[in-house]
N, C-alpha and C positions, 0 to 999 in steps of 0.2 A: 119135160124132155127126157127121154131115155137114150143115153150113150151107149153103143155096143162095147162090150168089154174088149179090151185090147192088152196084149201084151207090150208093155212100155218099150222092152228090148228091140222090137220089130219096127218102132217108131222113130229110133234114132239112126244117124249115120254111123256107120262102123268105119273106122280108119286103119289103114295098112300100119303095121308095126314100122315098117320102113320110113313112113312118112313123116319128114321134119315139120311138125306143126306145134306150135305154142299151145299150152294148156288153155290160156283164155280163148284163143280161136277156136279150138276144139269144143270148149264150153258154151261158146257163142253159138256155134252151129247145131250142137245138142239141144240148146235152150230153144231155138228157133222151131226145131222139129217138135219138141215136147209141148210148146205153146200152141201149135195147132191142134194137138190131141187133147190137151187139158184146158179147157176153156176158163177154168177158175185159177190157173197159175198166174202169178203176179212176179213181178221183179222189182227192186228197189235199190236205190243208190243216192248218195249224198251228192257228190259232183263227179264220181268216178266212172260213169256209164261208159264214157270213151275208152278209159283204161281197162276196166274189167270187161267190158264187152258183154255185159249182162243185160241188155235192152231188149224187150221184146218188140221187134220192127213193126209188125202189123197191127200194134195196139195203141200207140200215143200214149201221152202221160195222163194219169188219173188227176183230174182237177174238178173244181166246183162246176165248170163248163163242159167237162168230159168226163161223166162219172164211170163211164165204161172202159176208160183207160186202164192199162194193167201194168203201168210203170209209175212206182211212187218216188217221188222225190223228197228226199229227207234233207231239207235246208229251210231256213227262213231268212227273210231279210227286214 
């Protein structure tokens, strides 16, 4: 598969300097846009996805049963 070359700056949302937005929220929005453009982009967290907001929403978790998941969970039980 050949992907068209894109300027990543064109793939992310731009925020007004006057907008009162948490960095984690802006990062989440940017990550979602980049994930649609970069199919090999993955994310990972121990138990902080809710706090850091770095979960790729459309991908699910990477597990033995879901090898195409793009979110790696770094914990064990």
